[in-house]
N, C-alpha and C positions, 0 to 999 in steps of 0.2 A: 495577115501581118501581125508583127509584134506592135502592141500598143505602144510603148517605150522601148524604143534601140538605144544600148548602152553604145558610148565613143567608139570603142574595141569590141572586138571575140577574137579568142583563141582559136583555132582552126588546124586541118594537117591535112597532106595529101600527097597520097608516096611514102609515107614514113617519114614527111617535114613538117615540122609546125614552122607556124606564121601567123601573127597578129595582124588583124583586118580592122576595116572600118565599114561595117556591116551595110550602111547606105549603098556604099561603091558595089558591094556583092548582089546585092541584090535579097537581102537576107532575109527571108521573112517568118522564121522562127527560132530560139535559140535556147541552150541549156543554161545552169546557172549550177555552181560550185560553194559549199560551205565548207570549210576546212579549219585550223588553225597552223599560223606559219612554223611554230616551232621557233629554234634559235635562228633569229638572225645573220647573214656572215657580212664578210666586208664589201662595199660594191663591187661586182664584177659582170658582165658584159654575158646575158646571159646566150645569145649565138641564135635568137629568133626573130626571124625577118619582120620590121615592124615595131621593135622594142629599141627604142634610140635613146634610152637610157640605163643606168648601170641599175643592177637590180638586187637586194640583199635578202632575197629568200632564197634557202638552202638549194643546193644544184640538186640534192637528192629527194629533196620537196619538190621540186619543178619536176622529178622523171616523174616521180609517183603520182601527178596528175597529168602529164602524157601518158601514164599506162593505163588510167582512166579511161580517157577519150577512147583508145584505139580497145579496150575491153572490151566496153558497152559501145562502140561506133558510134560515138558522140562528134557530131560534124561541127557546131559552134558552141563555145561556151566560153562563158562572161566568168572568167576570174580576177580575184584582184591585184593580187599579184604582178600580171602582166597585162592588164588592162585601164589602169590606174595609173599615170606615170606618177610613181611616188617620189617623187624628188619635185614636184613640182605640189607644190602647198595649197595656190590656187586651186589648182586643179581637184584636189582631194577635197578641201572644201566644199567646189562645187558638188561635186559624186554622193557627197556623204547624205545630202538628204533625198536623194534619187533611189536608196534603197528599194523604199516600195516601190515604186513602177517597174523599176528591175525585175523582182523576185516574183511582183505578181505576172510582170510578162513573161518571164521565161517560162516554157513548155514544162520542165523536170528540174525539180532542184535536187543535186545530188550531195551527200554527207559525206567526206572521205574522212577516216576515223583511223591514226596507227595505233594498230593491236598485234601484240608479241604472239598469242594465241588463235590462229583462225576458229573457228565456229560460227554458228549459223544460229539468230534466233529464232527462226522456224523449227529447228530441233529442239530450243529449248520449248517453245507451244508442244511438239509432241512430248515431250518425256514429261512435263504437265502434266496434260491429258493421262499419260500412262499412270501418273501418281492416282489422279484421282480415280480411275477406273480400277485400282489395285484397292484404294483405301475404301471405293463403294462395294468391293465384292470376296474383300477378304478381313475377317475380325482381327481384330490387332492381336490376339491370343492363339489365332490360327499359324499353322503350318501352310505355309505358301503350297507344299504338294499335295495337302489336304483341304485345301480351300475348292470347294463346289463350282463359283464360280468362275476361277480362274483356269484359264485354257493350256497346254504344255507349253505352248509359244509365251505367254506373260512368265510359265514358271521360271524360263528357263532366260526371259530377259532378266527377271527379279535375281538370279543366280549368277548371270553376267555383268549386274551391277554389283551386286557384292564381292567379286574380285577387281572390279577397277578398282582406280588410284583413291586412297581415300581421303575423302574431302569435308565430312563434318566436325565440326570443333572438340569434339569428343573422340577419343582412343577407342582404335576401334575393339581393344579386347573388353572395355568398360560398357560401350555397346552392346556386344556379346552377351555379355552376362546381363543386361537387362530384359533379355528373348525378348527384342525389337527386331522385326527384319533387316537386317545390313542392305538389302536390294534396296528397301524404301528408302532409307535414311542418305544412305550414297547417292540415290539417284536424285533424290530433293535437293541436298547440299549442294551436288555440283550445279545444278540450276540457279542456285542461289546464289551459290559464287560467281558465277555469269554474268545472272542481271547485276549483280554489284559492281563487278569489274567495269562491266559496260557506261554504269555510270559516272564511276569516276574516274573513267576516262575525260584526260584534260579535256576535252574536246566541249564538256559538259559543263566545265568549270572559267571559259569567257566570255565575256560582255558582249562582243560579236555575235557569236556562236546562237546567244537567245535570241538574238533578233532576226536572224537568217532561218532558223525553226518555226517561227513563227509565221514569218513572210509568205515561205516558199510553200509552191504546192508540188503534187506528186511527186513527195520526197523519197529516193530512195538512197538508200544504207550500203557503202562500201567499206572494208579494209585494207589494210595495205600496210605488209612490211615487206622487209628487203628481200625475202624470199619469194613474196605472192602477194597477189592484191585479187579481192573476193567478195561476191556479194554478199550483204548481211540482210538483206528482207526492206519491205515496206518500212517508213517510218511509225504508223499503224500500229504495226505489228511488234515494233520496240516499246511502244505508248504502252501497249497490254500485257505487256511481261511484268511491268510494278503489278499489277493489277491480278493477275494470275497467280504468281509467286506467292503474292499476301495472302491469295484464296485458298492456295494448297497448303502454308503455312498453319493457316487456321486451323484449318481440314484435320491435317497431322497432328496438331496440340491436341482435339477433342479425340481423334482417333485412336490414341496413346491414351487417354486418362479413362474413354470409354472404358477400354478392355479390362481395367486393373478395379479391384475394391482398392488396394491399398501401393503405396508406390515406393520401391526401392529408392537407396540415393542414387544409384545408375539411372533412375529412372527420371528423376526431381534433376537430375543434372541435365541428362537430353532434353528434359521440357524448358528447362533456364533459358539452353543457348535458342530454342526453336522461341521461345518468347521476345527475345532479342531479334531475333529477326525477324517478328510481326511487328516491332518496332521501329525497326529499320525501314521496312517494307512499306509500312503506311506511311511513314511521311514522305516514301519515294510517291507513293498511290498520291497523296496528297498536291505533290509537286508538278506529277502527268498531269493529272485533272485540270489545275487551275492551268496547266499550257495548253490543254484541249480547248478548255474553254474561251480561252484568248484568243485561240486561232479563230475558232467559231465566231467569237465578234469583227475580228474583224474582216474575214471573210464576208458575213452578211453585212456589216455595216461601211465596207469599202473602206476609199481611202480616209478620208475625215470622219471615220467610225467614232473617235472619241471625242468631237465636239457634241455628243451628247448623251454619253453612254460613260456617268459616272461607274458603276459598280466594274464597267470595264475597264477602266482608267486604274484603279484599286487593286484589282486583280495582276494586272502587271505589274506593279509596281513590288506586289506581292509575292509572284510568281519569278521575278530577277531577283528577288531578295531571302527568298526561303532556305536557297542554298548562292551564297554567297560567292559573285563571280569577279575575277580582272581581267586586265585589261594593262599592255605594258605602257602607256598613256595612260595618266592617272583622270586627266578630262575627258579621254573617253567611254568612263563611265556615263554620261549624260550623254555624247554624241552618237555612243553605240545605240541609242533607242531613237532616233531622229528618222529611221527606218519608222519603227512602229508608230511614234505619231508623226505621221507625213501632213507635210503641208504646215508644223506647229509653227516654224520658222521660214522666212522666205532667202531667199539666197544670198541676199546683201545683208540680212540678220543673221544668219549662219554666219557670215564673214565678220561682224561687228561685233557680236553677242556670245557666240558659243567658239571663238577662236583661242588659240593661246592653252597656258596651263595654270590660269590664274584660276582657281578651284571655288573660292568664293565669289567670286563675278560671276563662273558661267553655272555654279548651282540657282545662285540667285536669280539671273536671267532666266533659266529652264523654269523654274518653277512661275514667278511673275509671268512669263509669257505664256505657261499651260492655265494658270490662275483668268486671265486676259480673255485667251479665246474661250474658253468654257462658261467664263461666267460665275465660275465656283473658285472660291478660296483654298488651293491646294497647300500645304505645308506641313514638316515633320511630326512624330510623335516625340521633341526634345526639349532639352534645357537649354536654350539659345547661349553658348557662351559670353554673347555682349549685342547690346543694342545697337540698330542698323540706322545712319544717316539718311533723313527723308521719307521716311513712312515706311509702308510694307513690313513691319517688325512682326509679324507674328509668321515671317518664314525665319527659320531661323539661320542663324551664319553660320558657313561651315569655312573651319579654316585652314590657310594652306603650311602644311606640316610634310615631315618626310616620310609618315609614316605609311605603309601599306592603307592602299585606300580600294574598297570593294562594293558592288553592288548592296551591303548592309546600310547603306546610305540613305537607301529608300524603303529602307524596314519602318512602318508604323506612319506612310504618308495618309494623310487623311484629306478627306474636306471639311474645311469647319462651317462652310454656309456660303449665302452668296458672295458675290465681290460685288463692294461699293466705290464710290470714286474715292481718290487720293489714297487706294490699296489700301484702301479699306474692306476689315470683312463684316458682316451681317450674320450673328449665328446665334442655337438656341442654345441657351445657358441658364445652369439656377445658379443664382445671384443670394448674395445678402450673408454669407456663411458666418455662422455663430463661432466667436472668441477671433483671438490675434494669433499668428503662425510663430511660435516659440521655439528656436532651434533643439534638436534631440540627438543628434549625431553630424558628424562631418565624414565624407566621405573624398579622398583623395587619389587621382589618376596617377600611377608613377609606370615607367618603364620598366619592365623587369626580364629575368632571362628565359622566362617558358616554362619553367619549375611548377608541381603542382605542390606548395610548400603553405599551410595555413599556420598560424600565428595566433595565437589567443592568450592576453594576459588579462586576468578580470582586475578588477582595479581596486581588491583587496589584497591583491598578491604581496609578500613584503610583510603585512599590516598583523596583529596578533588576534587570532582567534579564541575565544573561549570556550574552553572544552571542559572544566569544571567550576563549584565553586568559589575556588580562587586562581583557578588553573588558566593558563593560556600557552597556545604555542604559534610562532609563526607561521605564514600560510608560505608555503615555496611558489619561487618563480621559475620555470624552466626555461634558460635562454637560449640555451645549446637547440639544435637542431636534430630530431631523431628521424634517420632512413625507416620508413615504413616499405613492406619488401610484400611485395605478391601475395600470399593468405589473408593476414593480417588487414588487408585494405580496405575490405567492408566493412569492417567493426569500426576502424578509424574513421570512414565517410561516415559513419552513422551516430559517434562520438561529436565529431565536428558542426554536424548539421542539426544534432541536437542544440549544442551552444550555437548555434545563428538564433535557432529557435526563439531559444530564451532570452537573445539582446534584442532580435529585429522584430519581433512578435510576442512580447512578453502577454499579450492580452489574448495569446492563443488558447483557448479551451482544451486542447488537446496537441502537446507538442510533439506528439508519436507522428499524428497525422500531418502535422506541419514539415516533419522531416520523410516522410513519405514521400509528398507533394514535391518540397524541395527536388529530392534525389531522382524520382521520375522524369523531371523536368532536366535535370543534367546531363541525366545517359552516361554515367565513368565507364568506363572498360578500364581492364587491367589483367595484368598476367595474373594467372595461379598455377600453382603447379598439382595441384589436387582439384578435380571435380566436386567435392563437398567444403571447396571454400568460399564456391560463390552458390549457395541453392537458391532455388527458385522463392524469390518474398525474400532474398537475403538481407533486406533493411531491418527486416522484424527477429529474422533467426538468428543473423549475427551477434545481437546481444542478447537473447531470449536468458534468462536466467542470471543476469547482472542487472547491477545497481541501473544501467542504462536500458533496460526494457522500458521501465516508468517511469522516469524520469521525475514526474511531477507528483508522483503521491506524499511526497513528505515535503514539499517546496525544492525546487530545484535548484541548487548556490553556484550558479556560474559565476557568479563575481567572486567565489575564492578561488577559482580554477586557474590553471596556467596548461598550455598545452604548444608545442612547437614539432609539429612533424612535416617532414619533407617523401610525398608520396611518388616515390621513383619508381613504381611500377605501370601508372597508372598510362595507358597507351594515346587515350584521346576522350572525348567526351562529345556525347553526341547531339547537345545541345546549339541552337544555333547560336550561343551568345559568345560559345568558345570557337570558335571564325579565326581566319589568317588574320584579317585585323586585331583581334584583342588576344589572340593567342599569349602574346607577351607583356599582358598590361594587368597592373598589380593594383589592388583598392587596399589602401588602408585606411580603417574604420577609427573613428573616436567616439567613444559615446559618453555625451555629457557628465557621466558618474565617474569616469577615467578607466574605461574599459577599453583595451585597443584589439583592433584585427586586422591579420595582415594575411588576403587570400587572393587567387586568380578573379579576375574580372566577374567571369563567367559562373563562380559559386558566388560571389558577392550580388551580383544582380539579380541571379535565380533566387538566393535566398529574400531579395526587397520581393520580389514581382508574388512569389508562394505564399504573402501573408494572406492571413485570413479578412475575404473581404476585399482582395487585393481588384483593383480596375482592370487587370490586366489577364485577367481567368487563369484555368489552372493548364491550360494546352498549349502548344506550340502557336497552334493557328487549325481553322476547322473553313468546312467548305459549304459554301451556301445551296439555298437550292439549284442553281445553276452551276453545280461545281467552280466557282471562284473562289479562290483564295482570301482568308482573313488572319491574317498574324495579331497574335494577342500575348506574344511572350517580352514584351520591350526592350528588344535590342536596338531601337532608335533613343534610348531616353539619353544615353548620351553618345558624342560621336568620336571617330578616331583624333582629329585635331585637339581632344580635350583631356590628351597626355597632360601631366604637370596641374592640371586643373583640380579644385573642390568644388565639392555640393554640399549643401545643407540638407538633412532630412530634416523638415519642421512638422510641427502637430500643431492642431487648429484648437483638439479636443482634449480634456483630459489634466492629467497631472503631469507636467514636464521634468519633475522631481522625484517621477515615481523609479527611475530607476536607481537614484541614490538614497531614495529611502528603504529600497527592498535590499540594498547592498548594505546598507548599516544592518539591517534585521541578518543576513547571509553569518556577519562576525559576533554580529552581538548573541545569538542564540546559539544553545547548542546543538549537537548534530542530531539526535534525538528530537529535537523538539520540532515543531510544524510551523512553516514561515509560511505567511498569506502577504500579497498584495494587497495593501491599508488604504491605497487610494485609486482613485480613477486612474487608467490609462492612457496611456497618449491614443490618441484615434484623432480620425481625419487626417490623416499624415499627406504629403506631399515633397517634390523633391525639386529644389529649388536652387541657384549657381552659389556661388558663398558668397557674392558682391550685394545680394539680394538683402534688405533690412527692413526693418518694421520695427519702431521706437518709439517716444511719447509723442512725436510730431506726424504721426501718420492714424491719429485716430479718429482720422474723417474717412479712411481707403474703405473699399467694397470690395470684400473677394467672392472668388463662383467660381466654376467649373464650368465645361464644355465636354459634355457626355459623344464621345468619340463612335461610338456605337461597338465596343468591343478592344477597341488598339491601345485603351487608355486613356483616362481622360487629362485635360489640362488644364492647371488653374490660370484665373487670371486674375486680373485688381485692378482698380482705378482710384483716385486718389480723392477726386470732387465727383457729386453726382453731376457735373455736365460733362465730363471730360468720357472719352473711349477709355476702354478698358482694351490691358495689354496683357500678353500672356506670360506670366513669371514662371512657369515652375509644369511639372507634370506630377498627377493625384498617385496616391500608391494606393490609397482606398477608393474603392468604390464611390462610395456615396458620403457626404460631409454634411452634419447637420446646418441647416439653411432656414432663413424665415421669408425671401421672399419669392422663392420656387423658380419654376421655368418660364422665362422670357426672351423676347429677342434683344441681341446687346450688340455695341458698334465694337472691334475690333481695331487695334492700327497697328 
């Protein structure tokens, strides 16, 4: 008999469906369904016996569920839309914490996905194996008909793939001119497009489905559309597709390169598309491995697995936020994980601490309870908008607002150390930071319209520039935006990244390497009219032969420049910082020299995390030895509720006037004269809230930082030697010179 029977189950007999109490029917086993509701309707009577309340799920979706039960002969099914009285808030609150018990007690978990096109993952597995065989037995420069390792059947199959609808992102005539087998590329790209479409399905963007995929066992996937319902295969088959596809992308790239000494423009265009596939599929592989690792932790650890598995807790937060997920009710961002953290809250605590829609209260209660139950101080890598009364200030305040909220609020969740009395944390920290924090630039967040617009005005614009011994000319300002279309997008992006390097990281030894890091992390995608417009290594090639190729040769005079670009053909950015909740946020940056920048949130914060010596690393994230995800991209630096607020970038070391002094040299010296930074450049940088101050009365303050192990370091300070520390910001630089070294500190 199932260890935990739900209140109700959906069943059917002789074509009729009804909801029953499983205890009255002596039910010994049941199955469970994971799906998305879709667009809800006005409440109506569904006509199912046992459902004595009006439902809001669409009739079409309810019919899909019934079709599934008939198709796979499911006798008893738990499905939330008719097995929980959705009009009874008390019942809903009572059922939410039981999700772990229900999903672990069910014999089988079904995933039902809306799919326009019917296809089977096992077919993709077979096609990927076919590609593998061809790549191993046919040299890239060989004709299929003359390849000794290919049978006639495989040759025919390649020919068949060459004649199917074309899926590769480069037009067929261009691929044909590159003399690369059409069948191989079309088979490969068809597989990748199917994998991408599956992962882009709305099912994988919801909070509740994450929990259900983690908790379910013996999971099978089914697809449905108005015409048919069809079996997709086992979950592990789907999970493996990400790895298999990435494996074939890597092999295909090497296969093409191995078959040539020199590459034509067409070959380079093909390789560029494959490289973009590799970036996407590698991220997908990380996501899938992290989820598999989470399933292992929970299966092995039981219902209270989280009490002692701190690495597993971090992985859950990374896995749920690596691709931000949404839900209809904002508070469900937290409630949607209560099944994963089974037993974290009692039934009464769920009712008092996790009910309603007050995000600030629910977020605090969630992290406070998790910390209290594990004995570890769990918090976010974030600059809190304000202090909290009554202690626990190391848990950032999440403001209530009307912005879209996604699971990226869990990005950068870290354990500070041990939890102590009165809500204080005991953490290892480097203290006695040398120097005092001085403001270098201000970053203000505002609501934009979602356009990718970059505006830069150097502090010398409008001033006179020396051109000769007795001559000068006024430096122009470009106030009107210019639309950047298609093929010139890559070049202009490099210009913008170069400007950001000069302003955000003036001490960087290699601005070319900086902009590579920035653009690789941003992963911009845009429409082009010709494959040559976006060659392999476009970040270097698009500016080759121009001043921008090596702008630091004579001293880069960014302070004399002005640009105003609206990049109308950028379709998306692969960076996690460019997600639904940040897509329309703009950053207004004001440097203390007078330079100003207005740019999308993702571009500015990727520019900050790309600085040389950053505490956030050069990658979005990585997998540890047990395939748990560690995120390092800084998405948690600020929060959705921070729109309208401002943050200061401060520096502890170096000359805070370095930008001003350099800008004066840019204006004073002629263009053919080299210029250099003549003072120590700012270092030991950190991001703090605008209200943060340090003045003459704060000379006794002691600053330090907590190393979080790759997710970014937290800046701490205290006013007097007997006081506990408090978190005041997030470090940009990994290391800040200090005199006391590492020791245990108390954080309030």
